[in-house]
C-alpha positions in Angstrom: -49.4 -36.6 108.2 -49.7 -39.6 106.0 -46.4 -41.3 105.1 -46.7 -40.2 101.4 -47.2 -36.7 102.4 -44.3 -36.9 104.9 -42.1 -38.2 102.4 -43.2 -35.4 100.0 -42.5 -32.8 102.9 -38.9 -34.0 103.5 -38.2 -34.2 99.5 -39.2 -30.7 98.8 -36.8 -29.2 101.4 -33.8 -30.6 99.4 -33.7 -27.9 96.8 -34.6 -25.0 98.8 -32.1 -22.2 100.0 -32.0 -23.0 103.7 -29.9 -20.7 104.9 -31.5 -17.7 103.0 -35.1 -18.3 104.0 -33.7 -18.6 107.6 -32.0 -15.4 107.3 -34.9 -13.4 105.8 -37.2 -14.8 108.4 -34.4 -13.9 111.3 -34.6 -10.2 109.9 -38.4 -10.4 110.1 -38.2 -11.7 113.7 -35.8 -8.9 114.8 -38.1 -6.2 113.3 -38.9 -3.2 115.7 -41.6 -1.9 113.6 -44.4 -1.9 116.2 -47.6 -2.8 114.2 -45.8 -5.7 112.6 -44.0 -7.0 115.6 -47.4 -7.0 117.3 -49.2 -8.5 114.4 -46.6 -11.5 114.4 -46.7 -12.1 118.2 -50.4 -12.0 118.2 -50.7 -14.2 115.4 -48.3 -16.8 117.1 -49.8 -16.9 120.3 -53.1 -17.6 118.8 -51.9 -20.1 116.1 -50.0 -22.3 118.6 -52.0 -21.5 121.8 -49.1 -20.3 123.9 -49.3 -19.9 127.6 -48.4 -16.7 128.5 -49.3 -16.9 132.2 -46.2 -18.9 132.7 -43.9 -16.1 131.4 -41.9 -13.7 133.4 -43.2 -10.9 131.3 -47.0 -12.0 130.4 -47.6 -9.0 128.3 -47.0 -10.0 124.6 -47.1 -6.0 123.8 -44.2 -5.7 126.3 -41.7 -7.5 124.0 -39.2 -5.3 121.9 -39.2 -7.9 119.2 -40.6 -11.3 117.9 -37.3 -12.9 118.9 -37.6 -11.5 122.4 -41.1 -12.9 122.7 -40.0 -16.1 121.3 -37.1 -16.4 123.7 -39.0 -15.2 126.9 -38.0 -16.0 130.3 -40.5 -17.9 132.4 -41.2 -17.3 136.0 -38.8 -18.7 138.9 -41.2 -21.5 139.9 -42.5 -22.2 136.5 -40.1 -25.3 135.9 -39.2 -26.9 139.3 -35.7 -28.9 138.9 -36.0 -32.6 139.6 -33.5 -35.2 140.9 -30.9 -37.0 138.8 -30.5 -36.2 135.0 -33.1 -33.7 133.9 -34.6 -32.7 130.6 -32.8 -29.6 129.3 -35.8 -28.4 127.6 -39.5 -28.3 127.1 -40.5 -30.6 124.1 -41.0 -34.1 122.8 -38.7 -36.9 123.9 -38.5 -38.3 120.3 -35.8 -41.0 121.0 -33.5 -42.2 124.0 -31.4 -45.0 124.7 -27.9 -46.8 124.2 -25.4 -45.6 121.8 -24.2 -48.9 120.1 -20.9 -49.0 118.6 -21.3 -45.1 118.1 -24.5 -45.3 116.3 -27.7 -43.6 117.7 -31.3 -44.0 116.5 -32.7 -41.1 114.7 -36.0 -42.2 114.2 -37.4 -45.8 113.0 -35.2 -47.3 110.4 -33.0 -44.2 110.5 -29.7 -44.5 112.5 -26.5 -42.0 112.4 -22.9 -41.5 113.7 -22.1 -40.0 116.8 -18.8 -38.9 115.3 -20.6 -37.4 112.5 -22.9 -35.6 115.0 -19.9 -34.2 117.3 -18.3 -32.8 114.3 -16.3 -35.5 112.7 -13.5 -35.7 115.5 -13.0 -39.6 116.6 -11.3 -38.5 119.7 -14.1 -36.0 120.7 -16.6 -38.8 120.0 -14.8 -41.8 121.6 -16.1 -41.4 125.3 -19.7 -41.4 123.8 -19.5 -44.4 121.6 -20.8 -46.8 124.1 -23.0 -44.5 126.1 -26.7 -43.1 126.0 -28.5 -40.4 124.3 -31.9 -38.4 124.7 -33.3 -36.3 121.8 -35.7 -33.5 122.5 -37.6 -31.9 119.8 -38.7 -28.3 120.6 -42.0 -27.6 118.8 -42.9 -23.7 118.3 -45.0 -23.6 121.3 -42.5 -24.8 123.7 -40.1 -22.8 126.0 -36.8 -22.3 123.7 -34.1 -21.6 126.4 -32.0 -24.8 127.0 -30.9 -25.6 130.6 -28.1 -27.9 132.2 -29.4 -31.6 132.7 -26.6 -31.8 135.5 -23.9 -29.4 136.7 -20.9 -29.3 134.1 -17.8 -27.7 133.4 -17.3 -26.5 129.7 -14.5 -28.2 128.2 -15.2 -27.4 124.3 -17.4 -25.7 122.3 -17.6 -26.6 118.4 -19.5 -25.0 115.6 -20.4 -27.5 112.8 -21.7 -25.9 109.5 -24.2 -27.8 107.5 -27.8 -27.8 105.9 -30.8 -26.7 108.1 -33.6 -29.2 107.3 -36.8 -29.0 109.3 -36.4 -31.2 112.1 -39.7 -32.3 113.1 -40.8 -36.0 112.8 -41.8 -36.1 109.2 -38.3 -34.9 108.5 -36.5 -37.1 111.1 -38.3 -40.1 109.4 -37.2 -39.4 105.7 -34.0 -37.4 105.7 -30.8 -39.7 106.6 -28.3 -38.5 109.0 -30.6 -35.4 109.6 -29.3 -34.2 113.0 -25.6 -34.9 111.8 -26.0 -33.0 108.4 -27.9 -29.8 109.9 -25.9 -26.8 111.5 -25.3 -27.4 115.1 -23.4 -26.2 117.9 -21.6 -29.0 120.1 -21.1 -28.2 123.7 -18.7 -30.8 125.6 -19.0 -30.6 129.4 -17.3 -32.6 132.3 -19.7 -33.7 134.9 -20.0 -36.1 137.8 -21.9 -38.3 135.6 -18.9 -38.4 133.4 -18.7 -36.5 130.0 -21.7 -35.0 128.4 -22.2 -33.5 125.0 -25.2 -31.2 124.1 -25.7 -30.5 120.9 -28.0 -27.7 119.7 -29.4 -28.5 116.1 -30.0 -25.9 113.8 -33.3 -26.2 111.7 -35.1 -24.6 109.0 -36.0 -20.7 109.8 -33.8 -20.9 112.8 -32.2 -17.8 112.7 -29.7 -18.2 115.3 -28.4 -20.3 118.2 -27.1 -18.6 121.2 -24.9 -19.6 124.4 -24.9 -17.8 127.8 -20.9 -17.6 127.9 -20.5 -16.7 124.1 -23.8 -14.9 123.0 -25.0 -15.7 119.3 -22.9 -18.3 117.8 -24.5 -19.3 114.4 -24.6 -18.6 111.5 -20.8 -18.6 111.2 -18.5 -19.9 108.3 -18.6 -23.2 106.4 -15.7 -24.5 108.4 -15.7 -26.6 111.8 -14.4 -24.4 114.6 -13.6 -25.3 117.7 -13.1 -23.6 120.9 -11.5 -25.0 124.0 -11.7 -23.4 127.5 -8.8 -23.3 129.7 -10.5 -21.0 132.3 -13.3 -23.1 133.7 -17.0 -22.1 133.0 -19.2 -24.1 135.2 -22.9 -24.0 135.0 -25.3 -25.4 137.8 -27.9 -28.1 136.8 -31.0 -26.3 135.9 -29.2 -23.1 134.8 -29.5 -21.7 131.4 -26.8 -22.5 128.8 -28.3 -21.6 125.5 -31.3 -20.7 123.4 -33.0 -21.0 120.0 -34.3 -18.1 117.9 -36.9 -20.5 116.6 -37.5 -23.7 117.4 -35.1 -27.0 117.0 -33.6 -29.9 118.6 -31.3 -30.8 121.3 -29.5 -34.0 121.5 -27.9 -34.9 125.0 -25.1 -37.9 124.9 -23.6 -39.2 127.9 -21.0 -41.8 128.2 -21.2 -45.3 129.4 -21.4 -44.1 133.1 -25.2 -43.4 132.3 -27.5 -45.7 130.9 -31.1 -44.9 129.3 -33.3 -47.7 128.1 -34.4 -47.6 124.2 -37.6 -45.6 123.8 -39.2 -44.4 120.4 -42.1 -42.3 119.9 -43.7 -39.2 121.3 -43.2 -38.4 125.3 -43.7 -35.0 126.4 -41.4 -33.6 128.8 -40.6 -30.3 130.7 -37.5 -28.6 131.3 -36.3 -29.9 134.7 -38.3 -33.1 134.6 -36.0 -36.0 135.6 -35.6 -37.9 132.4 -35.5 -41.3 133.9 -38.9 -40.7 134.9 -40.2 -40.1 131.5 -37.9 -43.2 130.2 -38.6 -46.6 131.0 -35.8 -47.0 133.4 -32.0 -45.5 134.1 -29.3 -46.3 136.2 -28.4 -42.5 136.8 -27.8 -41.5 140.2 -29.6 -38.4 141.9 -27.8 -35.5 142.5 
């Protein structure tokens, strides 16, 4: 996409009724009208060249809805879990590196605040102000379940309302504070690597975000909602923690115990792949 077309693509999204479009698409994705559901799935597989051989259920006609197909499980051996800190999802590792004085890199020439990303609470953001982050964009063809990069115990879940711009590279290049202005779900964990925040960012036509402990979480109200967990919810490294109903982005943030060198550009990663093998270097420990 040329620069001028990319800018135009970003600009035309501002006046669109993001949530209305997404809810209509969500209703379509949940249809149980057999011929329509089959048509949607077949067209999607053809358009994005989806490899169904890795799916636990490889028959496209066996899924009750398009959303069931889109959030399909993979075979047990499809994504081996590597050592160290691993990628939480299939996708494009678009940015990674240090969080400098509370600022993350969104794209070349675009930065944003860790405090804004995590819902505006300075105390929540404080452990991550001098940490590291990795941003993974899930394209339509990718596997859309999100897994744990390390073993962690859930401390807090925060729903943050917002717009739902597209999160592809063209929009990331031209919409300031994209990940901190879109609707998102912030999940803060305690881990052996220190604090970890996993931010599941909503996007245009993403009808919902789910977690394994709370079910469907978005969409909600227009207020920030924080839930703290007294009873421990611990998820092992590689375990599913959530999923997108249609694609989006995951931003993983660590405290200063973890160091990722700066990376910009498009690096393909698979869920379970060791992130410090995709990055230039890392000081993260093996687990």
